[in-house]
Each structure stands twice: as C-alpha cells, then as structure tokens.
Kinemage of the C-alpha trace (Angstrom):
@kinemage 1
@onewidth
@group {chain A} dominant
@subgroup {mainchain}
@vectorlist {calphas} color= white
{ca met a 1} P 86.443 97.062 26.605
{ca thr a 2} L 83.562 99.010 27.295
{ca ser a 3} L 83.758 101.342 23.919
{ca leu a 4} L 83.994 97.867 22.103
{ca leu a 5} L 80.608 96.153 23.270
{ca leu a 6} L 82.375 93.465 25.513
{ca arg a 7} L 80.952 95.505 28.461
{ca pro a 8} L 77.406 96.661 29.122
{ca his a 9} L 77.447 100.386 27.804
{ca pro a 10} L 75.819 102.694 29.663
{ca thr a 11} L 73.755 104.555 26.549
{ca thr a 12} L 74.085 102.101 23.188
{ca gly a 13} L 70.919 100.002 22.005
{ca ala a 14} L 72.716 98.073 19.902
{ca gly a 15} L 71.017 94.913 20.333
{ca thr a 16} L 71.159 93.479 17.131
{ca val a 17} L 72.974 92.710 13.810
{ca ala a 18} L 72.508 95.921 12.604
{ca gly a 19} L 73.129 98.194 15.639
{ca val a 20} L 76.626 96.672 16.621
{ca val a 21} L 77.616 96.948 12.789
{ca glu a 22} L 76.956 100.572 12.486
{ca trp a 23} L 78.394 101.145 16.012
{ca phe a 24} L 81.788 100.294 15.069
{ca gly a 25} L 81.293 101.509 11.546
{ca ala a 26} L 83.076 98.843 10.185
{ca leu a 27} L 83.521 95.279 11.795
{ca gln a 28} L 86.752 92.779 11.078
{ca ala a 29} L 85.425 90.383 8.917
{ca gln a 30} L 88.014 89.160 6.802
{ca asp a 31} L 87.307 85.145 8.152
{ca leu a 32} L 83.908 84.823 8.169
{ca ala a 33} L 83.462 82.353 10.678
{ca ser a 34} L 85.147 85.181 12.861
{ca gly a 35} L 82.771 87.853 12.100
{ca leu a 36} L 79.889 85.717 12.846
{ca trp a 37} L 81.299 85.240 16.008
{ca ser a 38} L 82.368 88.919 16.668
{ca leu a 39} L 78.941 89.621 16.153
{ca gly a 40} L 77.975 86.664 18.935
{ca ala a 41} L 80.114 87.932 21.714
{ca arg a 42} L 78.099 90.893 21.524
{ca leu a 43} L 74.562 89.824 21.047
{ca pro a 44} L 74.350 87.285 24.553
{ca gly a 45} L 71.699 84.943 23.854
{ca arg a 46} L 71.910 84.655 20.166
{ca thr a 47} L 73.209 81.846 17.716
{ca glu a 48} L 75.152 81.707 14.748
{ca ala a 49} L 71.700 80.798 13.034
{ca asp a 50} L 70.198 83.684 14.613
{ca val a 51} L 73.198 86.121 12.759
{ca arg a 52} L 73.207 84.247 9.560
{ca ala a 53} L 69.287 84.637 9.301
{ca ala a 54} L 70.148 88.669 10.114
{ca leu a 55} L 73.131 88.750 7.375
{ca glu a 56} L 70.717 87.038 5.089
{ca arg a 57} L 67.765 90.113 5.544
{ca gly a 58} L 70.417 92.666 4.577
{ca glu a 59} L 71.432 93.929 8.301
{ca ala a 60} L 75.096 94.173 7.237
{ca leu a 61} L 76.931 93.191 4.150
{ca arg a 62} L 80.786 92.319 3.705
{ca thr a 63} L 83.318 94.180 1.418
{ca trp a 64} L 86.501 95.648 1.029
{ca pro a 65} L 86.212 99.399 2.195
{ca met a 66} L 89.794 99.879 3.983
{ca arg a 67} L 92.920 98.772 3.991
{ca gly a 68} L 92.587 95.926 1.504
{ca thr a 69} L 90.665 93.950 4.269
{ca ile a 70} L 86.926 92.479 4.391
{ca his a 71} L 84.992 94.275 6.965
{ca leu a 72} L 81.181 94.121 7.804
{ca val a 73} L 79.296 97.713 7.702
{ca pro a 74} L 75.885 99.176 7.561
{ca pro a 75} L 74.370 98.448 3.745
{ca ala a 76} L 73.796 102.558 3.535
{ca asp a 77} L 77.451 102.921 4.197
{ca ala a 78} L 79.250 101.160 2.493
{ca arg a 79} L 79.475 103.247 -0.875
{ca trp a 80} L 80.530 105.962 0.625
{ca met a 81} L 83.212 104.274 2.969
{ca val a 82} L 84.488 102.022 0.123
{ca glu a 83} L 85.053 105.450 -1.880
{ca leu a 84} L 86.531 107.413 1.022
{ca thr a 85} L 88.963 104.382 1.966
{ca ala a 86} L 89.787 102.437 -0.507
{ca val a 87} L 91.309 104.844 -2.315
{ca arg a 88} L 94.507 104.596 -0.460
{ca ala a 89} L 94.625 100.805 -0.805
{ca leu a 90} L 94.635 100.929 -4.303
{ca ala a 91} L 97.123 103.343 -4.596
{ca gly a 92} L 100.082 101.635 -6.454
{ca val a 93} L 97.783 99.146 -7.616
{ca glu a 94} L 99.137 98.763 -10.913
{ca thr a 95} L 102.427 97.470 -9.726
{ca arg a 96} L 100.447 94.221 -8.260
{ca trp a 97} L 98.937 94.101 -11.566
{ca ala a 98} L 102.471 93.879 -13.554
{ca ala a 99} L 103.167 91.120 -10.990
{ca leu a 100} L 100.086 89.219 -11.595
{ca gly a 101} L 100.518 89.727 -15.481
{ca leu a 102} L 97.306 91.912 -15.648
{ca thr a 103} L 96.940 94.284 -18.157
{ca arg a 104} L 94.375 97.619 -16.675
{ca ala a 105} L 92.460 96.706 -20.032
{ca glu a 106} L 91.657 93.215 -18.663
{ca val a 107} L 91.122 94.237 -15.262
{ca asp a 108} L 88.754 96.912 -16.717
{ca arg a 109} L 87.172 94.441 -18.547
{ca ala a 110} L 86.816 91.968 -15.647
{ca val a 111} L 85.330 94.582 -13.492
{ca asp a 112} L 82.369 94.696 -16.387
{ca val a 113} L 82.271 91.169 -16.193
{ca leu a 114} L 81.230 90.629 -13.438
{ca gly a 115} L 78.598 93.377 -13.217
{ca thr a 116} L 77.391 91.769 -16.176
{ca ala a 117} L 77.009 88.407 -14.495
{ca leu a 118} L 75.633 89.819 -11.385
{ca ala a 119} L 73.238 92.221 -12.990
{ca gly a 120} L 69.385 91.870 -11.923
{ca gly a 121} L 69.938 91.091 -8.527
{ca gly a 122} L 71.491 87.638 -8.619
{ca arg a 123} L 74.067 86.438 -6.437
{ca leu a 124} L 77.514 84.315 -7.825
{ca thr a 125} L 79.891 82.201 -5.202
{ca arg a 126} L 83.276 82.731 -5.759
{ca ala a 127} L 83.890 80.133 -8.459
{ca arg a 128} L 81.118 80.753 -9.799
{ca cys a 129} L 82.429 84.279 -10.568
{ca leu a 130} L 85.461 83.455 -11.689
{ca ala a 131} L 84.231 80.734 -14.049
{ca ala a 132} L 82.590 84.041 -15.115
{ca leu a 133} L 85.761 85.541 -16.254
{ca ala a 134} L 87.078 82.406 -17.292
{ca ala a 135} L 84.098 81.821 -20.006
{ca ala a 136} L 85.078 85.751 -21.238
{ca gly a 137} L 89.090 84.599 -21.375
{ca ile a 138} L 90.129 86.577 -18.882
{ca ala a 139} L 92.612 83.973 -16.902
{ca thr a 140} L 92.025 83.502 -12.945
{ca asp a 141} L 94.677 81.302 -12.068
{ca gly a 142} L 97.203 81.724 -8.773
{ca gln a 143} L 96.233 85.109 -7.129
{ca arg a 144} L 94.615 86.979 -10.374
{ca gly a 145} L 91.118 85.518 -9.270
{ca tyr a 146} L 91.013 86.744 -5.773
{ca his a 147} L 92.659 90.280 -6.983
{ca leu a 148} L 90.100 90.801 -9.810
{ca leu a 149} L 87.174 89.823 -7.236
{ca ser a 150} L 88.675 92.006 -4.332
{ca tyr a 151} L 89.273 94.603 -6.851
{ca ala a 152} L 85.504 94.987 -7.910
{ca ser a 153} L 84.517 95.020 -4.127
{ca gln a 154} L 87.087 98.513 -3.839
{ca arg a 155} L 85.900 100.084 -7.111
{ca ala a 156} L 82.191 99.946 -5.219
{ca val a 157} L 80.995 97.318 -8.483
{ca thr a 158} L 80.148 94.679 -5.761
{ca cys a 159} L 80.115 93.444 -2.523
{ca leu a 160} L 79.931 89.861 -0.510
{ca ala a 161} L 75.980 89.629 0.671
{ca gly a 162} L 74.242 87.208 2.753
{ca ala a 163} L 75.849 85.281 5.313
{ca asp a 164} L 77.954 83.226 3.044
{ca gln a 165} L 80.600 83.677 0.218
{ca ser a 166} L 78.426 85.304 -2.657
{ca phe a 167} L 78.688 88.329 -4.431
{ca ala a 168} L 76.103 90.619 -5.508
{ca leu a 169} L 76.183 94.265 -6.907
{ca leu a 170} L 77.081 96.789 -4.262
{ca asp a 171} L 73.943 99.285 -6.036
{ca glu a 172} L 71.648 95.938 -5.878
{ca ala a 173} L 72.364 94.700 -2.443
{ca ala a 174} L 72.186 98.234 -0.708
{ca pro a 175} L 69.751 100.482 -3.159
{ca asp a 176} L 69.727 103.607 -0.704
{ca pro a 177} L 73.002 104.782 -0.074
{ca arg a 178} L 73.723 107.533 2.090
{ca arg a 179} L 75.889 110.317 0.178
{ca pro a 180} L 77.821 112.663 2.765
{ca glu a 181} L 79.940 114.729 1.629
{ca arg a 182} L 83.483 114.572 2.462
{ca asp a 183} L 83.938 115.757 5.483
{ca glu a 184} L 81.151 114.815 6.529
{ca ala a 185} L 82.119 111.073 5.954
{ca leu a 186} L 85.217 111.955 7.390
{ca ala a 187} L 83.232 113.303 11.044
{ca leu a 188} L 81.003 110.426 10.676
{ca leu a 189} L 83.614 107.647 10.631
{ca ala a 190} L 85.694 109.060 12.897
{ca his a 191} L 82.516 109.159 15.381
{ca arg a 192} L 82.158 105.439 14.952
{ca tyr a 193} L 85.647 104.321 15.125
{ca val a 194} L 86.207 106.180 18.754
{ca arg a 195} L 83.142 105.109 19.788
{ca gly a 196} L 83.194 101.846 18.869
{ca his a 197} L 87.242 101.695 20.561
{ca gly a 198} L 88.130 104.685 22.654
{ca pro a 199} L 89.905 106.298 24.133
{ca val a 200} L 92.243 106.642 20.924
{ca thr a 201} L 94.685 109.339 19.068
{ca ala a 202} L 94.118 110.180 15.409
{ca arg a 203} L 97.075 108.467 14.722
{ca glu a 204} L 95.259 104.993 15.775
{ca phe a 205} L 92.409 106.068 13.164
{ca ala a 206} L 94.361 106.688 10.314
{ca gly a 207} L 96.074 103.057 11.209
{ca trp a 208} L 92.477 101.621 11.188
{ca ser a 209} L 90.762 103.403 8.432
{ca gly a 210} L 93.712 103.835 5.936
{ca leu a 211} L 93.576 107.506 5.804
{ca thr a 212} L 96.600 109.524 5.693
{ca leu a 213} L 97.170 111.601 9.597
{ca thr a 214} L 96.303 114.498 7.939
{ca asp a 215} L 92.602 113.404 7.011
{ca ala a 216} L 92.214 111.956 10.197
{ca arg a 217} L 93.433 114.763 12.107
{ca arg a 218} L 90.721 116.730 9.731
{ca ala a 219} L 87.928 113.739 10.476
{ca phe a 220} L 88.582 114.122 14.427
{ca ala a 221} L 88.561 118.217 14.281
{ca ala a 222} L 85.430 117.792 12.102
{ca ala a 223} L 83.150 114.958 14.337
{ca gly a 224} L 83.894 117.958 16.777
{ca asp a 225} L 81.668 117.668 20.084
{ca ala a 226} L 81.106 114.393 18.746
{ca leu a 227} L 84.160 113.325 20.566
{ca ala a 228} L 85.713 113.713 24.623
{ca thr a 229} L 89.270 114.700 25.012
{ca val a 230} L 90.703 112.905 27.920
{ca arg a 231} L 94.545 112.191 28.163
{ca val a 232} L 96.294 108.287 28.547
{ca asp a 233} L 99.716 108.229 28.848
{ca asp a 234} L 99.880 111.707 28.913
{ca glu a 235} L 98.913 112.283 25.454
{ca pro a 236} L 95.132 113.261 24.061
{ca ala a 237} L 92.910 111.071 22.911
{ca ala a 238} L 89.682 110.984 22.255
{ca val a 239} L 86.883 108.954 23.350
{ca asp a 240} L 82.358 108.611 23.444
{ca pro a 241} L 81.404 111.787 26.038
{ca ala a 242} L 78.837 108.824 27.059
{ca leu a 243} L 81.628 107.150 28.884
{ca leu a 244} L 83.024 109.998 30.718
{ca asp a 245} L 79.775 109.854 33.468
{ca ala a 246} L 80.481 105.978 34.156
{ca pro a 247} L 81.557 105.349 37.440
{ca pro a 248} L 85.002 103.534 37.389
{ca arg a 249} L 84.816 99.677 38.564
{ca pro a 250} L 87.429 97.033 38.676
{ca val a 251} L 85.932 93.921 36.110
{ca asp a 252} L 87.197 90.979 36.301
{ca asp a 253} L 85.557 89.002 33.382
{ca leu a 254} L 86.364 86.612 31.130
{ca leu a 255} L 86.113 86.342 26.991
{ca val a 256} L 86.727 84.369 24.458
{ca leu a 257} L 87.313 86.538 21.303
{ca pro a 258} L 87.688 85.101 17.820
{ca gly a 259} L 91.134 85.840 16.371
{ca phe a 260} L 90.173 88.544 13.504
{ca asp a 261} L 87.897 90.597 15.980
{ca glu a 262} L 88.182 94.181 16.835
{ca tyr a 263} L 89.730 93.995 19.924
{ca leu a 264} L 93.122 93.488 18.551
{ca leu a 265} L 92.840 94.287 14.664
{ca gly a 266} L 91.011 97.687 15.612
{ca tyr a 267} L 93.855 99.311 17.108
{ca arg a 268} L 97.962 100.040 15.853
{ca asp a 269} L 99.056 100.016 19.388
{ca arg a 270} L 98.455 96.623 21.237
{ca thr a 271} L 100.119 96.878 24.507
{ca leu a 272} L 97.414 98.081 26.219
{ca met a 273} L 95.418 94.527 25.538
{ca leu a 274} L 98.340 91.813 24.518
{ca asp a 275} L 101.865 91.400 26.765
{ca pro a 276} L 104.470 92.033 23.280
{ca ala a 277} L 106.099 88.899 25.019
{ca his a 278} L 103.083 87.093 23.867
{ca ala a 279} L 102.812 88.688 20.087
{ca ala a 280} L 104.340 85.446 18.636
{ca ala a 281} L 101.645 83.169 20.488
{ca ile a 282} L 98.852 85.111 18.425
{ca val a 283} L 100.219 86.357 15.026
{ca pro a 284} L 102.728 82.897 14.893
{ca gly a 285} L 105.173 84.209 11.866
{ca gly a 286} L 103.852 87.468 11.712
{ca asn a 287} L 101.740 86.340 8.537
{ca gly a 288} L 98.630 88.323 9.428
{ca val a 289} L 96.491 85.086 10.547
{ca phe a 290} L 95.191 85.933 14.178
{ca arg a 291} L 94.458 83.468 16.834
{ca ala a 292} L 91.247 83.685 19.088
{ca thr a 293} L 92.126 84.798 22.430
{ca val a 294} L 91.644 84.178 25.943
{ca val a 295} L 90.873 87.419 27.223
{ca arg a 296} L 90.533 88.101 31.290
{ca ala a 297} L 89.892 91.794 32.226
{ca gly a 298} L 91.141 92.956 28.924
{ca arg a 299} L 94.200 91.531 28.528
{ca val a 300} L 95.000 88.215 26.190
{ca val a 301} L 95.847 85.130 29.034
{ca gly a 302} L 95.765 82.461 25.925
{ca thr a 303} L 94.952 80.997 22.529
{ca trp a 304} L 92.219 78.710 21.726
{ca lys a 305} L 91.028 76.338 18.457
{ca arg a 306} L 88.293 75.200 17.096
{ca thr a 307} L 87.145 71.956 15.653
{ca val a 308} L 83.789 71.563 14.740
{ca gly a 309} L 82.041 68.517 13.892
{ca pro a 310} L 78.009 67.917 12.981
{ca ala a 311} L 77.394 67.725 16.849
{ca arg a 312} L 80.212 68.965 18.866
{ca val a 313} L 82.474 71.593 19.063
{ca ala a 314} L 86.462 70.477 20.215
{ca val a 315} L 88.509 73.251 21.953
{ca ser a 316} L 91.964 73.255 22.686
{ca val a 317} L 93.296 75.716 24.905
{ca his a 318} L 97.107 77.161 25.050
{ca pro a 319} L 97.257 79.585 28.199
{ca leu a 320} L 99.933 82.204 27.685
{ca val a 321} L 100.072 82.688 31.778
{ca asp a 322} L 99.211 80.642 34.647
{ca leu a 323} L 95.359 79.779 34.804
{ca asp a 324} L 94.606 77.714 38.130
{ca gly a 325} L 91.498 75.250 38.413
{ca arg a 326} L 89.401 77.950 39.014
{ca gln a 327} L 90.249 80.101 35.666
{ca arg a 328} L 90.169 77.198 34.223
{ca ala a 329} L 86.565 77.108 35.127
{ca arg a 330} L 85.673 79.868 33.857
{ca val a 331} L 87.561 79.485 30.538
{ca glu a 332} L 85.268 76.448 30.094
{ca arg a 333} L 82.124 78.318 30.883
{ca ala a 334} L 82.958 81.160 28.510
{ca leu a 335} L 83.996 78.354 25.768
{ca gly a 336} L 80.531 76.888 26.227
{ca arg a 337} L 78.751 80.124 25.692
{ca tyr a 338} L 80.655 79.639 22.210
{ca ala a 339} L 79.180 76.052 21.667
{ca arg a 340} L 76.020 77.107 22.678
{ca phe a 341} L 75.827 79.674 19.791
{ca leu a 342} L 77.262 77.263 17.329
{ca asp a 343} L 74.365 75.056 18.721
{ca arg a 344} L 76.913 72.353 19.329
{ca ala a 345} L 78.003 70.140 22.632
{ca leu a 346} L 81.702 71.463 24.167
{ca lys a 347} L 84.722 69.369 24.344
{ca val a 348} L 87.384 71.516 26.127
{ca asp a 349} L 91.416 70.190 25.691
{ca trp a 350} L 94.019 71.436 27.720
{ca pro a 351} L 98.079 71.143 27.664
{ca ser a 352} L 99.244 68.206 29.505
C-alpha cells in the first residue's frame, strides 16, 4: 500500500499529477473518471478540477502502451513505452482485422487519415476522428472505429491528450521524447513498476507490462541496484530499497478506490488484497469491468457505485463483510473525501 502511494511513502515527492504518473510509469486509466480519482486518491486535498487542469497542461497523457489498455503515462515516456510494450498486444492483430472485415491497406490508410486530420497541433474528439475516417471512405461501424483509433495509438501515431477524450498526434503532444536503448527502457519500466507495486515478482511484471517472462527477468536484472530482493511466501520478490528501512507498523486505514486502479489491476495475483470468494463481486461475470472498492487495512471489504448529479453525488455501498456502525461511519468519511474531490454534496445509501 505504501508502494502504491495509498499510504505515506518515506522518500517520494510525488505531490503532483506528473509526479504520481512518473512514479508508476503507467497508471491504469481506461475509464477516465476512474483515472481521475486514482490520481485524486493519491493527491490529498486536490479536486477533480485540479487534476483536469494538470492534464490540460500536459502533465500526463493517455495512450495504449500495454495489454491493449489505456494508461496515463508521462508524455516524454509515451513513445518508448508504446514501442516496447504494445508490440505483443498487436501480435495476431491481422486475425482481428479479418474478424472486423478490415484489410492491412485499409488499416494503414486509416492511420494516415488520422495523422493528416490531426496535423498542426489540433485535437479531435472520438466522434470527429470517426467522421474523418468515414469521409475518407473507411467504414467505422461496430467495433471497427474503436479498433482503428486504438491501433493508431499503439502504432505511436496518436494519443489521448488533455482532460477529455480528444485525440492528438503523439509527436505534437509529446515533442521531446526520451529515447532509451531497449535494455535501458526495460530497466526503467521494471524500476517504476517495482517501486509503484512492490514487493512483486518478474512474473507479476510480465503480466502487468505484457512483456514475455524472459524480457521481464531481463528487465529486473538490468535494473540492478535500483531493486532490492525480499522473500514473500518463500519466493524472491523485488521491492523499492527505500522501504527496507521503513519501520513496520499496524495500519487500519480505510479508503474508497475506483474500480480501474493499480491497487487491483496492477497485479495478476490479487489474493493479498482480495478474498477469492469476493472476486465475482468485484468483476461480475468476469467481463473485465471492475467495480469501485472499499478497502480497509489493505483488503477489499465492499464495493460502491456512484451517481453524479449537478450538485450531489449519491453513493450506494455494498459491504462484502460485516461492517458495524463505527466502520460504516469511517466509510462515509472516506466517501466524503471523494465528494469533496468532485465538489459535490454526498448522499450515502446502505443495504437495508
């Protein structure tokens, strides 16, 4: 929880949107509202308006660097991260094209059309990007449009810039990219993953990054002294060396986190955080859509669902364990922090 910046860290100065995103290297953000609160939960006192303003200033951008999933990444790192990790997500992409009725020529032309439409520093909404494709004679019905937009980003041509769903050219949104060699890039990504999630194994890093296990182990080795080794359940794992000197102390914190957060999505094995008996309550039907969680002392104890109105956010809470009156009051205080983040009044509903 300290690595995840959900508790105070002894060394990091990640007190800005740019600092938090750089700390993790890539922060889950396939759902924009969830991504905003992932940042807000790690930046006490900041509001959604503050986070949106930081994104408009270009402190981070959203793209598809790994696993075909949208993440917030540092602009200067977006290109090398996409080039390093998106390649495996695109393996077998031609099979997907066939299922969508697309040809390589059509896909390549779509990338060219988007590049031309966005040239000159412009930003276009998803709808206007699709309209540009349609005007060029490229059908965008069904899942074709979404696939073409995401593919252009996985090719490092476009990205999502600002605080909305607008697309921009990656080279224009991030004009000063870092250009590490491959081993340096592997080491950098491994270091950021470990410090933002550790203790973790190379296998967990492979699952998060989409890299092969061979490359994940190579990345850990390349990171060298930036990682420290500990044993978890008698298995070697890597951790930020700064945490080795942190005094152990019992913590009974209570947090309300978004569904798409590194707290759960940053790991393949979630048993430390989530009772397997509750897994179906977090991802009903196994459809990949994670519910927002209530977390006590590092463990999921409930879920919550919000309805945002002009002046009020209504939240329904669904406990997964018994929560007495004192614990429910703590949940409501945590939700109060979320309501202040949104600049809304709060209404909480509990099951009768």
